[in-house]
Backbone as a ProteinNet text record, in pm:
[ID]
protein_1_A
[PRIMARY]
MLQKKLSQALDPEMHDGPGLSRTNNWIVALICLSILLGVFETEPNLTHGLEPLYAAAHLFFFAAFLIEYLARLYAASLNPRYGSPWRYALTFASLVDLIVLLAFIFPFLGLEATLFRMFRAARLVRLARLGRYSLAMQMISQAIVQRRYELGVSIVAAFGLMLLSSTALYLAERDFQPENFGSIPRAMWWSVATLTTVGYGDIVPVTPLGRIFAAFTAITGIGFIALPTGILAGAFSEALQNIRK
[TERTIARY]
1435.6	1536.6	1467.5	1376.6	1331.8	1265	1144.9	1084.2	1204.4	1279	1372.1	1437.8	1514.6	1486.7	1442.3	1312.6	1205.4	1185.6	1181	1166.2	1243.4	1365.7	1493.2	1447.5	1449.8	1418.5	1335.6	1232.8	1087.4	1055.9	1088.4	1048.8	1135.2	1111.6	1250.6	1303.6	1188.7	1235.9	1339	1257.5	1379.6	1554.7	1525	1638.7	1777.8	1910.9	1972.4	2062.2	2073	2187.9	2132.1	2230.6	2136	2028.4	1931.5	1831.7	1774.4	1721	1643.7	1681.5	1637.7	1732	1762.6	1820	1807.3	1699.2	1625.3	1481.5	1382.8	1378.2	1277	1307.8	1440.8	1453.7	1428.7	1449.8	1366.1	1199.3	1190.2	1040.3	959.4	1061.7	1019.4	1036.9	1124.8	1134.2	1046.2	986.9	868.6	729.4	735.6	635.5	643.4	796.3	764.6	737.7	760.4	713	601.3	505.3	364.1	267.7	343.4	289.7	317.2	424.3	439.7	343.3	306.1	230.9	104.1	85.1	-104	-106.2	-12.3	28	-11.3	63.2	85.4	-63.7	-110.6	-235.2	-350.6	-346.8	-458.6	-434.7	-339.7	-283	-322	-431.5	-503.3	-348.2	-295.1	-138.5	-97.2	-83.6	38.1	-2.8	-103.5	-175.2	-273.9	-284.8	-340.9	-256.6	-342.1	-215.9	-109.3	-156.4	-37.1	-97.6	-241.2	-332.2	-271	-257.2	-176.4	-14.6	39.5	193.5	138.2	52.8	-27.8	-64.4	-157.3	-241.3	-115.9	25.4	108.4	192.5	174	262.1	211.3	22.4	-53.1	-8.7	5	-11.6	92.3	240.8	375.6	367.6	286.1	291.7	226.6	105.7	40.1	73.8	134.2	241.5	339	437.6	513	446	361.5	313	230.3	157.4	139.3	196.9	311.6	409.7	515.8	506.5	520.4	431	296.7	227.8	204.7	191.2	169.2	349.6	478.5	548.9	531.4	546	530.1	430.3	303.6	181.3	296.5	376.8	467.1	517.4	583.1	723.8	691.6	581.1	492.5	510.4	477	457.6	669.4	761.2	852.8	877.6	782.8	817.1	722.3	818.6	740.6	576.7	604.1	512.5	370.6	420.9	286.2	255.8	307.8	328.7	228.8	158.2	81	56.8	78.1	4	-113.7	-216.9	-357.5	-287.4	-275.3	-269.3	-159.6	-98.3	4.9	-111.7	-186.5	-286.3	-412.6	-417.6	-506	-444.9	-316.1	-199.2	-282.6	-216.6	-304.6	-187	-38	19	-15.1	-55.7	-115.1	-284.9	-363.9	-491.3	-468	-339.1	-310.8	-232.9	-176.9	-117.3	-223.5	-301.6	-421.1	-538.3	-559.2	-601.2	-542.9	-405.1	-310.8	-330.9	-346.8	-384	-540.7	-569.7	-761.1	-776	-670.5	-705.4	-633.8	-584.2	-532.5	-644.5	-723.9	-868	-970.2	-960.2	-1084.3	-1158	-1009.4	-1100.6	-1119.8	-1107.8	-1147.4	-1315.5	-1308.7	-1436.5	-1550.2	-1497.7	-1547.3	-1548.1	-1447.4	-1447.6	-1338.4	-1355.7	-1294.1	-1185.8	-989.8	-911.2	-800.7	-822.7	-728.1	-660.4	-769.3	-743	-675.6	-767.9	-661.7	-556.8	-515	-370.2	-303.6	-309.4	-276.5	-187.7	-268.8	-231.8	-103.9	-69.1	55.8	185.2	154.7	279.2	237.8	136.7	89.5	274	276.9	343	459.8	516.2	595.5	644.6	523	542.7	592.4	483.8	554.7	658.3	743.5	854.1	1023.3	973.7	1038.8	1045.3	918.9	888.2	962.9	931.1	1031	1167.8	1205.3	1358.4	1426.6	1557.5	1685.2	1608.9	1458.7	1443.6	1328.1	1388.5	1238.1	1305.4	1458.2	1451.6	1489.3	1515.7	1449.8	1325.3	1251.7	1071.4	1069.3	1123.4	1078.2	1067.3	1215	1249.6	1174.4	1176.8	1095.5	909.3	880.5	728.8	739.8	833.2	869.3	890.7	989.6	952.2	843.1	738.5	619.2	529.4	560.6	428.9	466.3	600	637.6	596.2	574	508.7	422.6	327.5	189.4	103.2	133.5	27	86.9	215	252.6	181	188	91	-47.4	-95.6	-283.5	-280.8	-192.5	-250.1	-242.2	-127.2	-82.7	-270.1	-262.4	-385.1	-556.5	-570.2	-669.2	-623.2	-530.4	-550.6	-515.4	-541.3	-519.3	-644.9	-745.7	-900	-963.9	-958.1	-960.4	-948.6	-873.2	-881.2	-906.3	-923.9	-992.7	-1144.8	-1252.3	-1339.3	-1374.1	-1286.2	-1296.3	-1262.5	-1231.3	-1194.3	-1313.6	-1347	-1440	-1613.3	-1659.6	-1689.2	-1701.6	-1596.4	-1603.5	-1608.6	-1573.7	-1638.4	-1732.1	-1790.8	-1973.8	-2052.2	-2007.3	-2074.5	-2035.3	-1960.3	-1891.5	-1907.8	-1965.7	-1954.5	-2086.4	-2168.4	-2305.7	-2384.2	-2425.6	-2520.7	-2424.8	-2283.2	-2320.5	-2214.2	-2228.5	-2135.6	-2269.9	-2343.9	-2445.7	-2436.9	-2392.7	-2314	-2172.1	-2113.9	-1992.5	-1942.5	-2027.2	-2009.8	-2128.3	-2257.1	-2379.4	-2413.2	-2243.1	-2260.2	-2164.8	-2145.1	-2005.6	-1927	-1994.8	-1951.2	-1880.7	-2000	-1937.7	-1812.7	-1781.4	-1651.5	-1592.4	-1570.4	-1453.4	-1383.5	-1428	-1356.8	-1244.1	-1330.6	-1179.5	-1086.9	-1159	-1042	-938.4	-992.2	-857.6	-821.5	-797.7	-758.7	-684.5	-735.3	-627.3	-531.3	-575.7	-420.3	-373.1	-387.8	-294.9	-224.8	-212.1	-129	-127.9	-247.8	-245.3	-353.3	-439.5	-471.8	-486.8	-608.6	-637.9	-752.8	-801.7	-842.4	-988.3	-1034.4	-1194.9	-1299.4	-1258.3	-1331.7	-1286.5	-1257.2	-1215.1	-1345.1	-1275.2	-1360.2	-1384.6	-1466.3	-1516.6	-1565.3	-1590.3	-1623.6	-1497.2	-1461.3	-1344.3	-1358.2	-1443.4	-1428.6	-1408.9	-1449.1	-1383.4	-1263.7	-1186.1	-1069.2	-957.6	-1032.9	-954.3	-933	-1039.4	-1044.2	-953.2	-948.5	-857.6	-758.1	-667.1	-523.9	-470.8	-604	-546.1	-556.7	-645.9	-644.4	-503.7	-454.9	-354.2	-242.6	-219.9	-72.1	-75.9	-196.2	-186.8	-158.1	-246	-209.4	-113	52.5	149.5	218.8	183.5	203.7	173.4	35	-7.2	-1.8	-28.1	-40.4	131.3	236.8	388.6	412.3	333.1	380	380.3	287.1	279.2	417.2	418.4	548.9	700.5	701.3	826.3	801.1	723.3	696.9	762.9	702.5	729.2	890.2	919.8	1088.6	1203.6	1116.6	1183	1224.3	1117.8	1090.1	1166.9	1168.6	1235.8	1401.1	1448.6	1552	1636.5	1513.2	1565.7	1594.3	1493.1	1499.1	1637.4	1712.6	1847.7	1963	1976	2022.7	2030.6	1941.5	1997.2	2015.8	1967.8	2019.7	2184.6	2214.8	2362.4	2455.5	2355.6	2385.7	2459.1
3360.1	3237.9	3129	3123.7	3010.4	2962.2	3016.2	2925.5	2880	2950.6	2888.4	2762.8	2743.6	2615.3	2499.1	2555.4	2437.5	2371.1	2485.6	2430.8	2352.6	2388.4	2307.9	2142.5	2182.7	2046.6	1975.6	2038.6	1910	1859.7	1976.8	1971.2	1921.3	1813	1698	1795.6	1881.3	1939.6	2082.8	2123	2212.7	2203.4	2089.6	2017.6	2024.4	2103.9	2108.4	1988.3	1865.4	1768.3	1664.2	1533.8	1431.8	1371.7	1269.8	1206.8	1316.3	1236.9	1334	1403	1493.6	1544.4	1490.4	1529.3	1437.3	1418.8	1533.9	1544.5	1439.4	1446.3	1387.7	1220.3	1197.1	1049	1012.4	1132.6	1096.9	1051.9	1171.8	1165.3	973.7	965.2	836.3	701.5	720.6	609.7	635.5	766.3	752.9	699.4	695.5	681.8	538	441	326.7	264.2	332.8	295.6	332.5	400.4	445.8	346.8	275.3	207.7	34.9	72.1	-68.2	-61.8	23.2	13.7	-9.6	18.2	29.4	-137.6	-175.9	-368.5	-418.6	-406.5	-454.4	-444.6	-331.8	-288.4	-394.8	-473.2	-554.8	-688	-693.2	-843.6	-856.4	-882	-889.5	-889	-1032.3	-1115.9	-993.4	-867.1	-756.5	-629.8	-649.1	-515.6	-539.2	-672.6	-705.5	-659	-546.3	-475.7	-359.9	-364.6	-265.1	-96.9	-149.5	11.9	139.8	159.7	298.9	343.5	254.4	205	272.5	237.3	232.8	350.4	432.6	531.4	657.6	641.9	758	744.1	652.5	597.5	694.9	672.1	739.4	866.5	961.5	1039.3	1125	1068.5	1127.9	1120.6	1019.9	1018.7	1162.6	1153.8	1272.8	1395.4	1476.7	1560.3	1560.4	1466.6	1486.7	1530.7	1438.8	1451.4	1551.1	1614.9	1754.9	1811.3	1888.6	1989.3	1912.1	1867.1	1854.2	1890.6	1865	1907.6	2037.7	2135.2	2277.2	2343.9	2239	2312.1	2293.8	2210.6	2200.6	2290.2	2339.1	2443.3	2572.1	2611.1	2725.5	2757.7	2648.9	2663.9	2670.4	2590.8	2536.3	2694.8	2824.5	2918.9	2964.4	2862.8	2920.7	2813.8	2748.2	2646.3	2697.3	2765.7	2793.3	2720.6	2559.6	2513	2554.4	2585.9	2631.9	2712.3	2808.9	2957.4	2993.8	2924.1	2967.5	2817.4	2833.1	2701.4	2687.2	2773.2	2654.8	2639.2	2641.4	2582.9	2396.4	2447.5	2350.4	2216.3	2281.5	2201.2	2113	2189.8	2084.4	1998.2	1989.5	1897	1739.7	1641.8	1491.4	1491.1	1497.1	1480.3	1494.6	1684.8	1723.3	1683.7	1610.1	1551.9	1443.9	1373.8	1241.2	1236.3	1376.3	1396.3	1453.4	1527.7	1545.7	1424.4	1319.1	1231.2	1085.4	1138.6	1026	1112.3	1257.4	1342.4	1216.5	1226.6	1233.3	1094.8	1017.6	879.8	862.3	951.3	986.7	995	1068.2	1122.9	1038.5	910.8	904.5	780.9	675.9	625.1	694.7	842.3	924.1	961.9	919.1	937	766.2	745.4	555.6	514.6	597.8	541.3	438.8	335.5	248	331	345.3	395.2	341.5	206.8	42.1	117.8	121.3	155.8	263.6	383.1	508	517.4	461.8	461.8	427	324.7	220.2	340	451.2	545.8	622.8	576.8	616.6	577.5	459.6	413.3	448.6	573.3	635.6	792.7	782.8	914.3	869.1	722.8	706.7	679.4	661	639.6	844.4	924	1037.1	1058.5	1073.8	1121	1044.4	884.8	835.1	870.3	902.9	972.2	1104.8	1192.9	1309.4	1335	1175.3	1175.6	1109.9	1035.3	1021.9	927.7	861.4	769.2	822.8	980.5	1030.3	1058.3	1011.8	1001.7	874.3	751.6	648.3	617.3	667.5	645.6	671.7	790.3	891.6	777.7	717.9	641.4	491.6	441	323.2	335.5	441	503.8	535.2	571.2	642.6	463.8	398.4	261.6	205.1	232.3	69.7	209.1	340.2	383.8	358.6	319.5	283.8	152.7	75.4	-81	-117.6	3.3	61	-69.2	-79.1	-155.5	-269.8	-348.6	-521.9	-504.8	-445.9	-469.9	-470.1	-437.3	-383.9	-503	-550.4	-695.6	-814.9	-835.6	-937.7	-949	-810.8	-840.5	-870.3	-801.5	-894.2	-1027	-1054	-1178.9	-1278.8	-1233.4	-1330.9	-1287.9	-1215.3	-1188.6	-1270.8	-1297.9	-1356.4	-1482.7	-1550.5	-1677.3	-1681.9	-1631.5	-1636.7	-1601.4	-1567.5	-1607.5	-1693.9	-1744.4	-1873.4	-1971.9	-1965	-2123.2	-2112.7	-2034.7	-2021.8	-2016	-2007.3	-2090.8	-2185.9	-2256.4	-2451.1	-2468.6	-2445	-2525.4	-2498.5	-2354.5	-2394.2	-2433.5	-2490.1	-2603.1	-2755.4	-2755.4	-2945.8	-2953.3	-2855.6	-2871.7	-2792.6	-2731	-2693.2	-2746.4	-2881.6	-2998.6	-3013.9	-3073.2	-3104.8	-3062.3	-2944.6	-2815.5	-2697.1	-2696.5	-2581.9	-2453.8	-2506.1	-2382	-2345.6	-2412.1	-2327.7	-2302.1	-2339	-2395.4	-2333.1	-2316.8	-2267.3	-2155.4	-2091.5	-1978	-1901.7	-1835.3	-1813.7	-1697.7	-1595.5	-1510.7	-1634.6	-1715.7	-1853.5	-1895.4	-1956.4	-2024.2	-1918.5	-1809.3	-1697.7	-1701	-1738.8	-1765.4	-1912.9	-1965.8	-2069.1	-2082.1	-1984.3	-1949.5	-1848.4	-1775.5	-1635.4	-1716.3	-1825.2	-1915.4	-2001.2	-2104.7	-2130	-2065.1	-1993	-1895.6	-1806.8	-1796.3	-1730.6	-1825.3	-1943.6	-2075.7	-2061.3	-1977.8	-2008.8	-2113.5	-2183.5	-2294.8	-2349.7	-2268.9	-2265.9	-2420.2	-2497.2	-2623.8	-2601.7	-2507.6	-2488.8	-2570.1	-2497.6	-2520.5	-2584	-2760.9	-2827.3	-2926.4	-2958.9	-3016.6	-3164.1	-3180.3	-3381.5	-3410.5	-3359.6	-3450.5	-3450.1	-3555.3	-3593.8	-3488.9	-3405.1	-3345.3	-3164.7	-3184.2	-3044.8	-3043.2	-3174.5	-3176.4	-3140.7	-3214.1	-3135.3	-3046.1	-2974.3	-2785.9	-2705.7	-2790.5	-2737.7	-2743.4	-2877	-2947.4	-2781.5	-2773.6	-2661.2	-2567	-2542.7	-2427.1	-2338.3	-2442.7	-2456.7	-2411.5	-2539	-2507.1	-2385.5	-2332.7	-2243.9	-2092.7	-2120.1	-1974.2	-1992.7	-2022.9	-1974.6	-1928.5	-2008.8	-1920.7	-1715.3	-1721.3	-1601.4	-1510.6	-1580.2	-1481.1	-1425.9	-1478.4	-1455.7	-1373.8	-1323.1	-1226	-1076.9	-1019.1	-895.3	-934.3	-994	-960.8	-972.7	-1059.4	-1042.7	-934.4	-879.7	-720.2	-630.1	-643.3	-546.2	-563.7	-649.6	-706	-642.4	-695.8	-579.1	-408	-368.8	-264.2	-191.4	-250.8	-232.2	-228.5	-298.5	-330.7	-238.3	-167.4	-111	62.3	56	176.1	189.6	42.7	57.4	88.9	-2.8	40.6	179.7	247.3	394.8	467.2	468.2	524.1	490	371.8	363.8	442.8	495.1	561.3	686.6
1037.3	1076.6	1104.3	1207.4	1271.6	1162.7	1071.1	946.2	869.1	808.2	725	767.5	898.4	940.9	963.6	976.9	1002	885.3	763.9	592.7	567.8	618.9	569.7	645.3	779.9	830.5	799.9	772.7	750.9	559.5	513	409.3	328.1	266.2	187	51.2	-14.4	-112.6	-105	53.3	25.7	179.9	175.8	213.3	98.1	165.9	56	51.6	144.6	180.6	89.4	70.1	8.1	102.5	45.8	137	202.1	330.9	396.8	549.7	602.1	702	790.7	930.5	1026.9	1112.4	1109.9	1185.4	1091.5	945.2	949.7	949.6	972.5	996.9	1118.9	1242.6	1299.6	1324	1225.4	1224.2	1151	1089.7	1038.3	1160.1	1221.6	1336.5	1443.6	1465	1538.6	1468.3	1329.4	1241	1262.4	1252.6	1283.7	1412.7	1521.3	1625.1	1653.3	1594.9	1631.7	1578.4	1430.5	1377.3	1428.7	1495.3	1560.5	1699.7	1774.9	1872.6	1831.8	1671.7	1658.1	1655.6	1557.6	1588.9	1655.8	1756	1872.7	1996.9	1994.5	2046.5	1987.4	1867.6	1863.9	1903.3	1965.2	2070.1	2182.1	2260.1	2388.4	2515.4	2436.4	2547.8	2588	2423.7	2478.6	2546.6	2530.1	2590.6	2742.2	2782.9	2911.9	3028.5	3083.2	3216.6	3155.9	3041.7	3041.3	2934.3	2967.2	2921.4	2946.2	3102.9	3124.1	2972.6	3011.7	2921.9	2729.6	2713.2	2550.8	2548.2	2641.1	2619.5	2678.4	2774.2	2737.3	2616.7	2557	2497.9	2332.7	2331.9	2264.2	2190.3	2369.2	2390.5	2368.8	2389.4	2335.2	2160.4	2122.9	1983.3	1891.5	1982.4	1974.2	1951.1	2072.7	2111.8	2017.8	1962.2	1861.7	1720.7	1707.7	1547.9	1493	1606.4	1675.2	1605	1698.9	1730.9	1545.7	1493.7	1373.1	1236	1292.1	1207.2	1178.3	1285.9	1326.9	1319.4	1282.5	1236.1	1080.6	1018.7	869.4	811	891.4	828.8	820.4	912.3	954.2	860	809.6	729.8	573.2	552.8	404.8	310.8	362.4	299.7	179.5	271	183.5	64.2	105.1	-78.8	-142.7	-288.9	-405.2	-416.4	-440.7	-470.7	-369.5	-249.1	-180.7	-141.1	-127.5	-87.3	-15.1	82.3	234.8	277.4	429.2	508.5	458.4	415.2	390.7	260.4	168.5	27.4	81.3	199.6	190.2	261.7	348.7	456.5	336.8	245.2	136	58.5	108.5	-31.2	40.2	-23	4.8	93.8	124.5	240.6	338	346.4	521.6	534.2	453.5	501.5	601.2	479.8	562.1	701	704.9	804.3	948.4	928.8	983.7	1029.8	931.4	895.9	1049.2	1063.6	1187.7	1287.5	1280.2	1471.3	1458.3	1366	1459.9	1471.8	1443.9	1486.1	1635.7	1722	1836.6	1888.4	1826.4	1908.2	1918.9	1808.5	1804.1	1912.8	1993.6	2085.6	2217.6	2178.6	2331.1	2314.8	2197.2	2130.6	2118	2147.7	2150.7	2010.7	1917.4	1794.4	1721.2	1643.4	1637.5	1507.5	1612.3	1509	1471.3	1460.8	1364	1250	1190.3	1044.2	988.3	1047.6	1054.3	1080.1	1206.2	1268.2	1166.8	1062.8	965.2	850.4	847.4	809.5	774.8	932.3	955.9	835.6	814.9	671.9	532.2	505.6	398.1	428.3	566.6	561.8	550.1	559.3	550.4	354.1	266.4	129.9	78.7	165.8	146	163.9	254.3	254.4	194.2	139.1	105.5	2.1	-97.7	-238.1	-281.5	-181.9	-193.3	-117.3	-37.5	33.9	-88.9	-101.2	-171.6	-266.8	-266.9	-342.5	-449.1	-442.5	-553	-686.2	-683.5	-853.4	-896.7	-811.1	-840	-888.5	-757.6	-765.8	-932.3	-955.6	-1143.9	-1205.3	-1198.6	-1306.8	-1338.3	-1214.5	-1207.1	-1297.2	-1206.6	-1301	-1457	-1454.7	-1656.9	-1707.8	-1631.3	-1695.7	-1680.8	-1612.4	-1669.9	-1663.5	-1738.3	-1831.5	-1956	-1942.3	-2133.2	-2105.4	-1998	-2060	-2048.9	-2037.3	-1952.6	-2091.3	-2239.5	-2328.2	-2297.2	-2267	-2216.2	-2154	-2015.4	-1887	-1908.3	-1995	-2006	-2074.1	-2177.3	-2249.4	-2209.5	-2040.7	-1976.3	-1877.8	-1888.4	-1768.6	-1790.7	-1910.3	-2002.3	-2043.9	-2094.1	-2118.7	-1989.7	-1826.6	-1746.1	-1670.8	-1760.6	-1698.6	-1794.3	-1930.4	-2012.1	-1978.3	-1937.3	-1900	-1766.5	-1659.5	-1553	-1603.9	-1687.6	-1697.8	-1752.9	-1875.6	-1920.8	-1877.1	-1763	-1686.2	-1582.6	-1519.2	-1455	-1540.6	-1659.7	-1733.8	-1744.4	-1761.2	-1799.9	-1710.4	-1571.6	-1434.7	-1379.5	-1423.6	-1438.3	-1479.7	-1650.9	-1719.6	-1644	-1600.1	-1579.1	-1465.3	-1338.4	-1155.1	-1125.2	-1202.2	-1200.5	-1092.4	-1189.9	-1141.5	-998.5	-976.5	-836	-725.7	-769.1	-660.2	-686.6	-616	-706.1	-618.8	-483.6	-363.2	-415.7	-497.6	-531.8	-647.1	-740.8	-903.9	-959.4	-878.4	-929.2	-1039.9	-1046.9	-1151	-1151.2	-1265.2	-1335.1	-1165.6	-1156.7	-1039	-898.7	-885.8	-745.6	-812.5	-926.4	-1005.8	-979.4	-1021.4	-1005.3	-914.7	-776.2	-660.1	-690	-693.8	-738.9	-839.7	-962.1	-1061.2	-1039.4	-915.9	-883.2	-821.8	-752.7	-615.4	-699.4	-844.4	-889.4	-1037	-1025.1	-1160.3	-1095	-916.9	-897.4	-801	-800	-743.5	-602.6	-549.5	-404.7	-376.6	-462	-425.9	-259.1	-225.8	-48.7	-25.4	-110.9	-104.7	-77.6	-47.3	12.1	-85.1	-238.7	-342.3	-415.6	-494.5	-581.1	-692.9	-752.1	-879.7	-839.3	-888.2	-839	-976	-1057.2	-1193.3	-1293.3	-1345.7	-1451.5	-1568	-1618.3	-1701.9	-1606	-1517.2	-1417.1	-1354.8	-1358.7	-1327.1	-1424.2	-1504.7	-1678.6	-1664.9	-1663.2	-1714.6	-1612.1	-1495	-1369.2	-1392.4	-1450.3	-1452.9	-1574.4	-1680.8	-1779.1	-1729.6	-1660.6	-1594.5	-1480.3	-1391.1	-1333.3	-1452.2	-1540.3	-1630.1	-1687.6	-1784.6	-1834.7	-1718.5	-1600.3	-1520.4	-1508.3	-1497	-1464.8	-1522.5	-1668.8	-1743.4	-1772.9	-1741.7	-1807.5	-1673.7	-1521.7	-1424.8	-1411.2	-1552.2	-1471.1	-1550.4	-1639	-1762.2	-1720.1	-1620.1	-1567	-1446.4	-1414.6	-1362.6	-1360.2	-1482.6	-1576.9	-1656.5	-1693.7	-1727.2	-1653	-1522	-1414.7	-1368.3	-1362.7	-1393.3	-1439.8	-1591.6	-1690.9	-1680.7	-1640.8	-1596.4	-1477.2	-1408.6	-1266.3	-1335.4	-1352.9	-1440.3	-1509.8	-1602.1	-1732.5	-1641.6	-1508.5	-1441.1	-1363.9	-1302.5	-1233.5	-1358.1	-1421.3	-1586.2	-1584.1	-1608	-1648.8	-1537.9	-1421.3	-1263.6	-1251.1	-1328.2	-1282.6	-1403	-1534.2	-1631.5	-1604.2
[MASK]
+++++++++++++++++++++++++++++++++++++++++++++++++++++++++++++++++++++++++++++++++++++++++++++++++++++++++++++++++++++++++++++++++++++++++++++++++++++++++++++++++++++++++++++++++++++++++++++++++++++++++++++++++++++++++++++++++++++++++++++++++++++

């Protein structure tokens, strides 16, 4: 009886109602709070003098997630996909949960745990994927798969333009800025920043020919880089229309 209740409360696939169960909604809230804790902890001004409070919060989250992890293992055998706790323990989702738990222990071993704590965000993705957004995510994924050839062509075209512009700037600027354009790989950093319209400004062409190439790259890049965005937007729109039908 307890195992069945835990399965319905913790396993989105075994939940009868729409969306996530109340228990999983609370777990999502705890995950969000633990992520914020990990983010705030990297700012010295927010941790000075509050180390005991942060330690207590980490201990609370560790206990909560440990209980949740053990409960999921206990209830996993009721899901036909797993059949036993051990098969569930070897799934990607369970391994992510285990890494999150280990991240709480790392500081006591003198290890850096900030990166591993950010794995908590992966748990949100997993819960969302299995919850109320599962149908929408499936349809969006199918729409992207249907446009994979258009996406592939646009990505190859963008890469070709990047390579072409890098080569052009290498030929035009290599004698004047060998540290920035002394090779095609060095020029690629400028090309990526220009094509994506980021424009950091740390590397700029100084020769007239280089500036002409740069202007052509910037203007052409607007269209080429926008292609994947437009294709993805069309795929998402198509998926939403299918959902409404």
